[in-house]
TILUMKOL-432900 format. One record per residue (C-alpha): x, y, z; residue number from 1; residue in one letter. Coordinates in Angstrom, 1 decimal. Example, Ala and Ser with C-alpha at 12.3 -4.5 7.8 and 13.67 -1.06 7.14 Angstrom:
<rs>
<r><xx>12.3</xx><yy>-4.5</yy><zz>7.8</zz><nr>1</nr><rest>A</rest></r>
<r><xx>13.7</xx><yy>-1.1</yy><zz>7.1</zz><nr>2</nr><rest>S</rest></r>
</rs>
This chain:
<rs>
<r><xx>0.2</xx><yy>-0.1</yy><zz>0.1</zz><nr>1</nr><rest>M</rest></r>
<r><xx>2.8</xx><yy>2.5</yy><zz>1.1</zz><nr>2</nr><rest>T</rest></r>
<r><xx>4.6</xx><yy>1.9</yy><zz>-2.7</zz><nr>3</nr><rest>L</rest></r>
<r><xx>1.2</xx><yy>2.0</yy><zz>-4.1</zz><nr>4</nr><rest>A</rest></r>
<r><xx>1.0</xx><yy>5.6</yy><zz>-2.8</zz><nr>5</nr><rest>M</rest></r>
<r><xx>4.6</xx><yy>6.6</yy><zz>-3.4</zz><nr>6</nr><rest>M</rest></r>
<r><xx>4.5</xx><yy>5.3</yy><zz>-6.8</zz><nr>7</nr><rest>S</rest></r>
<r><xx>1.1</xx><yy>7.3</yy><zz>-7.4</zz><nr>8</nr><rest>R</rest></r>
<r><xx>2.0</xx><yy>10.6</yy><zz>-5.9</zz><nr>9</nr><rest>A</rest></r>
<r><xx>5.6</xx><yy>10.4</yy><zz>-8.0</zz><nr>10</nr><rest>T</rest></r>
<r><xx>3.9</xx><yy>10.4</yy><zz>-11.2</zz><nr>11</nr><rest>L</rest></r>
<r><xx>1.0</xx><yy>12.6</yy><zz>-10.2</zz><nr>12</nr><rest>G</rest></r>
<r><xx>3.7</xx><yy>15.5</yy><zz>-8.9</zz><nr>13</nr><rest>H</rest></r>
<r><xx>5.7</xx><yy>15.1</yy><zz>-11.8</zz><nr>14</nr><rest>T</rest></r>
<r><xx>3.1</xx><yy>15.2</yy><zz>-14.5</zz><nr>15</nr><rest>G</rest></r>
<r><xx>3.4</xx><yy>11.9</yy><zz>-15.7</zz><nr>16</nr><rest>R</rest></r>
<r><xx>0.7</xx><yy>9.6</yy><zz>-16.8</zz><nr>17</nr><rest>V</rest></r>
<r><xx>-1.1</xx><yy>7.7</yy><zz>-13.6</zz><nr>18</nr><rest>L</rest></r>
<r><xx>-0.5</xx><yy>4.7</yy><zz>-15.5</zz><nr>19</nr><rest>E</rest></r>
<r><xx>1.3</xx><yy>1.1</yy><zz>-13.5</zz><nr>20</nr><rest>A</rest></r>
<r><xx>4.4</xx><yy>0.7</yy><zz>-16.0</zz><nr>21</nr><rest>S</rest></r>
<r><xx>5.7</xx><yy>-3.2</yy><zz>-16.3</zz><nr>22</nr><rest>P</rest></r>
<r><xx>8.4</xx><yy>-2.1</yy><zz>-13.9</zz><nr>23</nr><rest>A</rest></r>
<r><xx>6.0</xx><yy>-0.5</yy><zz>-11.6</zz><nr>24</nr><rest>T</rest></r>
<r><xx>3.7</xx><yy>-3.8</yy><zz>-11.9</zz><nr>25</nr><rest>Q</rest></r>
<r><xx>7.1</xx><yy>-5.8</yy><zz>-11.1</zz><nr>26</nr><rest>F</rest></r>
<r><xx>7.6</xx><yy>-3.7</yy><zz>-7.8</zz><nr>27</nr><rest>I</rest></r>
<r><xx>3.5</xx><yy>-4.2</yy><zz>-6.8</zz><nr>28</nr><rest>Y</rest></r>
<r><xx>4.6</xx><yy>-8.0</yy><zz>-7.5</zz><nr>29</nr><rest>L</rest></r>
<r><xx>7.4</xx><yy>-8.7</yy><zz>-5.3</zz><nr>30</nr><rest>A</rest></r>
<r><xx>5.5</xx><yy>-7.1</yy><zz>-2.4</zz><nr>31</nr><rest>V</rest></r>
<r><xx>2.6</xx><yy>-9.4</yy><zz>-2.9</zz><nr>32</nr><rest>V</rest></r>
<r><xx>5.2</xx><yy>-12.3</yy><zz>-3.3</zz><nr>33</nr><rest>V</rest></r>
<r><xx>6.9</xx><yy>-11.3</yy><zz>0.1</zz><nr>34</nr><rest>A</rest></r>
<r><xx>3.4</xx><yy>-11.0</yy><zz>1.7</zz><nr>35</nr><rest>M</rest></r>
<r><xx>2.3</xx><yy>-14.2</yy><zz>0.6</zz><nr>36</nr><rest>A</rest></r>
<r><xx>6.1</xx><yy>-16.4</yy><zz>1.7</zz><nr>37</nr><rest>L</rest></r>
<r><xx>5.5</xx><yy>-14.5</yy><zz>4.8</zz><nr>38</nr><rest>R</rest></r>
<r><xx>1.8</xx><yy>-15.9</yy><zz>5.5</zz><nr>39</nr><rest>V</rest></r>
<r><xx>2.9</xx><yy>-19.8</yy><zz>3.6</zz><nr>40</nr><rest>A</rest></r>
<r><xx>6.0</xx><yy>-19.8</yy><zz>6.6</zz><nr>41</nr><rest>M</rest></r>
<r><xx>3.2</xx><yy>-20.4</yy><zz>9.5</zz><nr>42</nr><rest>E</rest></r>
<r><xx>1.7</xx><yy>-23.4</yy><zz>7.3</zz><nr>43</nr><rest>F</rest></r>
<r><xx>4.7</xx><yy>-25.1</yy><zz>6.1</zz><nr>44</nr><rest>V</rest></r>
<r><xx>7.6</xx><yy>-24.9</yy><zz>9.5</zz><nr>45</nr><rest>P</rest></r>
<r><xx>9.7</xx><yy>-26.9</yy><zz>7.9</zz><nr>46</nr><rest>N</rest></r>
<r><xx>10.6</xx><yy>-24.6</yy><zz>5.0</zz><nr>47</nr><rest>L</rest></r>
<r><xx>10.4</xx><yy>-21.5</yy><zz>7.1</zz><nr>48</nr><rest>S</rest></r>
<r><xx>13.6</xx><yy>-20.3</yy><zz>6.8</zz><nr>49</nr><rest>V</rest></r>
<r><xx>13.9</xx><yy>-20.1</yy><zz>3.1</zz><nr>50</nr><rest>P</rest></r>
<r><xx>10.6</xx><yy>-18.6</yy><zz>2.7</zz><nr>51</nr><rest>M</rest></r>
<r><xx>12.0</xx><yy>-15.9</yy><zz>4.5</zz><nr>52</nr><rest>M</rest></r>
<r><xx>15.0</xx><yy>-15.0</yy><zz>3.1</zz><nr>53</nr><rest>Y</rest></r>
<r><xx>12.9</xx><yy>-15.3</yy><zz>-0.3</zz><nr>54</nr><rest>G</rest></r>
<r><xx>10.6</xx><yy>-12.7</yy><zz>1.5</zz><nr>55</nr><rest>A</rest></r>
<r><xx>13.4</xx><yy>-10.5</yy><zz>2.3</zz><nr>56</nr><rest>A</rest></r>
<r><xx>15.2</xx><yy>-10.8</yy><zz>-1.0</zz><nr>57</nr><rest>I</rest></r>
<r><xx>11.2</xx><yy>-9.7</yy><zz>-2.8</zz><nr>58</nr><rest>A</rest></r>
<r><xx>10.8</xx><yy>-7.4</yy><zz>0.0</zz><nr>59</nr><rest>W</rest></r>
<r><xx>14.5</xx><yy>-5.9</yy><zz>-1.4</zz><nr>60</nr><rest>V</rest></r>
<r><xx>13.5</xx><yy>-6.0</yy><zz>-4.7</zz><nr>61</nr><rest>A</rest></r>
<r><xx>10.6</xx><yy>-4.1</yy><zz>-4.7</zz><nr>62</nr><rest>A</rest></r>
<r><xx>12.0</xx><yy>-1.6</yy><zz>-2.7</zz><nr>63</nr><rest>F</rest></r>
<r><xx>15.4</xx><yy>-0.8</yy><zz>-4.6</zz><nr>64</nr><rest>M</rest></r>
<r><xx>12.6</xx><yy>-1.4</yy><zz>-7.9</zz><nr>65</nr><rest>G</rest></r>
<r><xx>11.0</xx><yy>1.5</yy><zz>-6.8</zz><nr>66</nr><rest>F</rest></r>
<r><xx>14.5</xx><yy>3.6</yy><zz>-6.1</zz><nr>67</nr><rest>A</rest></r>
<r><xx>15.8</xx><yy>2.6</yy><zz>-9.3</zz><nr>68</nr><rest>T</rest></r>
<r><xx>12.4</xx><yy>3.5</yy><zz>-10.8</zz><nr>69</nr><rest>V</rest></r>
<r><xx>11.2</xx><yy>6.2</yy><zz>-8.9</zz><nr>70</nr><rest>Y</rest></r>
<r><xx>14.0</xx><yy>8.1</yy><zz>-7.3</zz><nr>71</nr><rest>G</rest></r>
<r><xx>15.4</xx><yy>9.9</yy><zz>-10.6</zz><nr>72</nr><rest>P</rest></r>
<r><xx>12.0</xx><yy>11.0</yy><zz>-11.4</zz><nr>73</nr><rest>M</rest></r>
<r><xx>12.3</xx><yy>12.4</yy><zz>-7.9</zz><nr>74</nr><rest>L</rest></r>
<r><xx>15.0</xx><yy>14.6</yy><zz>-8.3</zz><nr>75</nr><rest>A</rest></r>
<r><xx>14.6</xx><yy>16.1</yy><zz>-11.1</zz><nr>76</nr><rest>R</rest></r>
<r><xx>12.1</xx><yy>19.2</yy><zz>-11.5</zz><nr>77</nr><rest>P</rest></r>
<r><xx>8.8</xx><yy>18.6</yy><zz>-13.0</zz><nr>78</nr><rest>P</rest></r>
<r><xx>8.3</xx><yy>17.7</yy><zz>-16.4</zz><nr>79</nr><rest>R</rest></r>
<r><xx>6.2</xx><yy>20.9</yy><zz>-16.8</zz><nr>80</nr><rest>R</rest></r>
<r><xx>9.1</xx><yy>23.2</yy><zz>-15.6</zz><nr>81</nr><rest>I</rest></r>
<r><xx>11.1</xx><yy>21.2</yy><zz>-18.1</zz><nr>82</nr><rest>W</rest></r>
<r><xx>8.9</xx><yy>22.0</yy><zz>-21.0</zz><nr>83</nr><rest>V</rest></r>
<r><xx>8.6</xx><yy>26.0</yy><zz>-19.6</zz><nr>84</nr><rest>R</rest></r>
<r><xx>12.7</xx><yy>25.7</yy><zz>-19.4</zz><nr>85</nr><rest>L</rest></r>
<r><xx>12.7</xx><yy>24.5</yy><zz>-23.0</zz><nr>86</nr><rest>M</rest></r>
<r><xx>10.4</xx><yy>27.0</yy><zz>-24.3</zz><nr>87</nr><rest>I</rest></r>
<r><xx>11.7</xx><yy>29.5</yy><zz>-22.8</zz><nr>88</nr><rest>G</rest></r>
<r><xx>8.5</xx><yy>30.9</yy><zz>-20.8</zz><nr>89</nr><rest>R</rest></r>
<r><xx>7.5</xx><yy>31.0</yy><zz>-17.1</zz><nr>90</nr><rest>R</rest></r>
</rs>
């Protein structure tokens, strides 16, 4: 939920289309996989350690994916400012 709100806010505030790209869909999928593995740990105790590692890897993949995809968007001015700078208007 947090990543969904952060990605939506980033797209909206940087002047981009509010559409989940394939990279964003991967980020959401990684979070769901992490959650599913954490829940499954309770039902398959003999595999709890590998599932914990899998959940951790999926969680890190999701947040690193967010930083990789959305970090550059947040580090630059919004698109509408770039358009104004290129056109020469304020």
